[in-house]
C-alpha positions in Angstrom: 128.7 102.8 67.9 127.9 99.8 70.2 131.1 100.0 72.2 130.7 103.7 73.2 127.1 103.1 74.1 128.1 100.1 76.2 130.8 102.2 78.0 128.3 105.0 78.7 125.9 102.4 80.1 128.7 100.9 82.3 129.7 104.3 83.7 126.1 105.1 84.5 125.7 101.7 86.3 128.9 102.3 88.2 127.8 105.7 89.4 124.3 104.4 90.3 125.9 101.6 92.4 128.3 104.0 94.1 125.9 106.9 94.9 122.2 107.1 95.7 121.4 108.4 92.2 119.9 107.1 89.0 121.6 107.9 85.7 120.9 106.5 82.3 123.2 106.1 79.3 121.4 109.1 77.7 122.3 111.2 80.8 125.9 110.1 80.5 125.9 111.1 76.9 124.3 114.5 77.4 126.0 115.4 80.7 129.6 113.9 80.6 130.9 116.5 83.0 128.3 115.6 85.6 129.2 111.9 85.3 132.9 112.8 85.9 131.9 114.9 88.9 129.9 112.1 90.3 132.7 109.6 89.7 135.1 111.9 91.5 132.5 112.3 94.3 132.1 108.6 94.7 135.8 108.4 95.8 135.0 110.6 98.8 131.5 109.5 99.9 129.8 106.2 100.3 126.6 104.9 98.7 124.7 106.2 101.7 125.8 109.8 101.1 128.3 110.0 104.0 132.0 110.8 103.6 134.5 108.0 103.7 136.3 109.4 106.7 133.0 109.7 108.6 132.1 106.2 107.5 135.5 104.9 108.7 135.0 106.6 112.1 131.5 105.2 112.2 132.7 101.7 111.5 135.2 101.9 114.2 132.6 103.3 116.6 130.2 100.5 115.7 133.0 97.9 116.2 133.8 99.3 119.6 130.1 99.4 120.5 129.7 95.8 119.3 132.6 94.7 121.6 131.1 96.7 124.6 127.7 95.4 123.9 129.1 91.8 123.8 130.8 92.3 127.2 127.6 93.9 128.6 125.4 91.0 127.3 127.8 88.5 128.8 127.6 90.1 132.3 123.9 90.7 131.9 123.3 87.0 131.1 125.4 85.9 134.0 123.6 88.4 136.4 120.2 87.3 135.1 121.1 83.6 135.5 122.2 84.2 139.1 118.9 85.9 139.8 117.0 83.0 138.3 119.2 80.5 140.2 118.3 82.3 143.5 114.7 82.4 142.6 114.5 78.8 141.6 116.2 77.8 145.0 113.7 79.9 146.9 110.8 78.3 145.0 112.2 74.8 145.5 112.7 75.6 149.3 108.9 76.1 149.7 108.2 72.5 148.5 111.2 70.6 149.9 113.4 71.7 152.8 116.9 72.2 151.5 120.0 70.8 153.4 121.9 73.1 155.7 124.9 73.3 153.3 122.6 74.2 150.3 120.8 76.7 152.4 124.1 78.3 153.5 125.3 78.3 149.9 122.1 79.9 148.8 122.3 82.7 151.4 125.9 83.3 150.7 125.3 83.7 147.0 122.3 85.9 147.5 124.3 88.1 149.9 127.2 88.4 147.6 124.9 89.2 144.7 123.1 91.9 146.6 126.5 93.4 147.7 127.7 93.5 144.1 124.5 95.2 143.0 124.7 97.8 145.7 128.3 98.6 144.6 127.0 99.5 141.2 124.8 102.2 142.8 127.5 103.9 144.8 128.6 106.3 142.1 125.8 108.5 140.8 127.8 109.1 137.6 129.8 105.9 136.8 131.5 107.4 133.7 133.2 110.1 135.7 136.7 109.6 137.3 137.4 109.5 141.0 138.8 113.0 140.9 135.8 114.4 139.0 133.3 112.5 141.2 134.6 112.1 144.7 131.1 111.8 146.3 129.4 108.5 146.6 126.0 107.3 147.8 125.9 107.8 151.6 129.6 108.3 151.6 130.2 104.5 151.2 132.9 102.9 149.1 133.2 99.6 147.3 135.9 98.4 149.8 133.6 99.1 152.7 130.8 97.1 151.2 133.2 94.2 150.5 134.5 94.3 154.1 130.9 94.3 155.4 130.2 91.2 153.4 130.8 88.2 155.7 131.4 85.9 152.8 134.0 87.9 151.0 136.8 85.6 152.2 134.9 82.6 150.7 134.3 84.0 147.3 136.7 81.6 145.6 135.2 78.5 147.1 131.7 79.9 146.4 132.6 80.4 142.8 134.0 76.8 142.5 130.6 75.5 143.8 128.5 77.9 141.8 130.2 77.9 138.4 129.4 74.2 137.5 125.7 74.8 138.3 125.5 78.0 136.2 127.3 76.3 133.4 124.8 73.4 133.4 121.9 75.9 133.3 123.4 77.9 130.5 124.2 74.6 128.6 120.5 73.6 128.9 119.3 77.0 127.6 121.8 76.8 124.7 120.5 73.3 123.8 116.9 74.7 123.9 117.9 77.5 121.6 119.5 75.0 119.2 116.3 72.8 119.3 114.2 75.9 118.6 116.5 77.0 115.7 116.7 73.6 114.0 114.7 70.4 114.7 116.8 67.5 116.0 115.9 63.9 116.9 115.4 63.0 120.5 118.1 60.3 120.3 120.8 63.0 120.0 123.4 62.9 122.7 124.1 65.7 125.1 127.6 66.1 123.6 126.3 66.5 120.1 123.6 69.0 121.3 126.2 71.0 123.2 128.5 71.0 120.2 125.8 72.3 118.0 125.0 74.9 120.7 128.7 76.1 120.6 128.5 76.4 116.8 125.2 78.3 116.9 126.7 81.8 116.9 128.9 81.0 113.9 125.8 79.5 112.2 123.7 82.6 112.9 126.6 84.8 111.7 126.9 82.7 108.5 123.1 83.0 107.9 123.2 86.7 108.5 126.1 87.0 106.0 124.0 85.0 103.5 121.1 87.3 104.1 123.2 90.3 103.5 124.6 88.8 100.4 121.2 88.0 99.1 120.1 91.6 99.9 123.1 92.9 97.9 122.1 90.6 95.0 118.5 91.9 95.3 119.8 95.4 95.2 121.9 94.6 92.1 118.8 92.9 90.5 116.8 96.0 91.3 119.3 98.3 89.8 119.5 96.0 86.7 115.7 96.0 86.5 115.6 99.8 86.7 118.2 100.0 84.0 116.2 97.8 81.7 113.0 99.8 82.5 114.7 103.0 81.6 116.2 101.4 78.5 112.7 100.2 77.4 111.3 103.7 78.3 114.0 105.4 76.2 113.3 103.0 73.3 109.6 103.7 73.5 110.3 107.5 73.5 112.6 107.2 70.5 109.9 105.1 68.7 107.3 107.7 69.5 109.6 110.4 68.1 110.1 108.5 64.9 106.4 107.9 64.5 105.8 111.6 65.1 108.2 112.5 62.4 106.6 110.0 60.0 103.2 111.5 60.7 104.5 115.0 60.2 106.2 114.3 56.9 103.8 111.9 55.2 100.4 112.4 56.6 100.1 116.0 57.6 101.5 117.1 54.3 98.3 115.8 52.6 96.0 117.1 55.3 95.5 120.5 53.7 94.2 118.9 50.4 92.0 116.6 52.3 90.5 119.5 54.3 89.9 121.4 51.1 88.1 118.5 49.5 86.1 117.9 52.6 85.1 121.6 52.9 84.0 121.7 49.2 81.9 118.6 49.7 80.3 120.1 52.8 79.6 123.4 50.9 77.9 121.5 48.0 75.9 119.5 50.4 74.7 122.6 52.2 73.8 124.3 48.9 71.8 121.2 47.9 70.0 121.2 51.3 69.1 124.9 50.8 67.6 124.1 47.3 65.6 121.3 48.8 64.3 123.6 51.5 63.2 126.1 48.9 61.4 123.4 46.9 59.6 122.2 50.0 58.6 125.8 50.8 57.2 126.2 47.3 55.2 122.9 47.6 53.9 123.9 51.0 52.7 127.3 49.7 51.0 125.7 46.7 49.3 123.2 48.9 48.2 125.8 51.3 47.0 128.6 49.0 44.5 127.1 46.6 42.4 129.3 44.2 39.5 129.1 46.6 41.7 130.2 49.5 43.2 133.0 47.4 39.7 134.3 46.5 38.6 134.2 50.1 41.7 136.0 51.2 41.1 138.7 48.6 37.7 139.2 49.9 39.0 139.4 53.4 41.6 141.8 52.2 38.9 144.0 50.6 36.9 144.0 53.8 39.9 144.8 55.8 40.9 147.6 53.5 37.4 149.1 53.7 37.6 148.8 57.5 41.0 150.5 57.5 39.7 153.3 55.3 36.7 153.9 57.6 39.0 153.9 60.6 41.2 156.4 58.9 38.2 158.6 58.1 37.1 158.4 61.8 40.6 159.2 63.0 40.8 162.2 60.5 37.4 163.4 61.7 38.2 163.1 65.4 41.6 164.8 64.8 39.8 167.7 63.1 37.3 168.0 66.0 40.2 167.8 68.5 42.0 170.5 66.7 38.8 172.6 66.6 38.4 172.1 70.4 42.1 172.9 71.0 41.8 176.1 69.0 39.3 177.4 71.6 42.0 177.7 74.2 42.3 177.0 77.9 38.5 177.6 78.5 37.7 174.4 76.6 38.4 172.3 79.7 36.1 174.4 81.8 33.3 174.0 79.3 33.8 170.3 79.2 33.5 170.0 83.0 30.4 172.1 83.0 29.0 170.0 80.2 29.7 166.9 82.3 28.1 168.4 85.3 24.9 169.4 83.4 24.8 165.9 81.7 25.1 164.3 85.2 22.3 166.5 86.5 20.1 165.7 83.5 20.7 162.0 84.1 19.8 162.3 87.8 16.5 164.1 87.0 15.6 161.7 84.3 16.1 158.8 86.7 14.0 160.6 89.4 11.2 161.2 86.9 11.3 157.6 85.8 11.1 156.4 89.3 8.2 158.8 90.1 6.3 157.6 87.0 6.7 154.0 88.1 5.5 154.8 91.6 2.4 156.6 90.3 1.6 153.8 87.9 1.8 151.3 90.8 -0.4 153.4 93.0 -3.1 153.8 90.4 -3.1 150.1 89.8 -3.5 149.4 93.4 -6.6 151.8 93.7 -8.2 150.2 90.7 -7.9 146.8 92.2 -9.4 148.1 95.4 -12.5 149.6 93.6 
């Protein structure tokens, strides 16, 4: 059992390293056809997801671009160094007057450099051929610019004078790069410093290769760590499954009996609580309704019953009177209104007589006092 599991794990790791996927041994066991398909697919595409043919063309293009970039950088460094050389000569000429030969050399180099720069701007589209792009800037050609340069016949002698100076300047810059890259004692000779400068590109390439190798190792370590993580995760999931089975078989089987016992206990406890409440209710009633209170309540009940009987009699009498009035018919309302009017008139006259009597009594009392 261990050998097939190890084979499945190795196949999963191989696929993970060949393609940007993440498979586990469990995936390899459940989906063997998918693993075969991915293995076959890894023969045609790279780990970045591109096809092998495209990757080959891309590598060739990158190599060609690298060579062209190297040529461009060489010419760019040389051009930049010439510009700095001319600028340094002009700055130095402001402080100390140069000799006539140095001044002539400076002017010749500057004129030749400007002529070469102007030649690069003649063709608006440098990538096109002469047949596809016959037109040039202002109708000029490179030969015409070269003939117009008064120093074109002295180019070889100018180069012989200029090359050693440019080499010295570049050598100093290389030595400065070496000193920046790695600390070195001041007692080191120029030959040793220049030798280190010549070995600097190989040293940087070696360090870059070491960094790439370390990056590859880190990638392998990351893949190994992910593999261990998923192995631990799968082991935890299997353990949880086993625990769930154990709980289902051994614990939940007795859960029904436990629930029944618990429900019976709760039912008995509720019945006991109900009996206690009934006992408390009986005690409360006994403490509340003493014999004296019962006697008083009976008397109150007797008075209330008599009041109820009297009220019932009054209601019965009023109901009979109402029925008698209603038996008269529609004229009963008119009689009631007339009765109300007469009663109001009697009340008004009674009030007037009372007021009149009071006024007469007050007048007679005033006359007696006067006499």
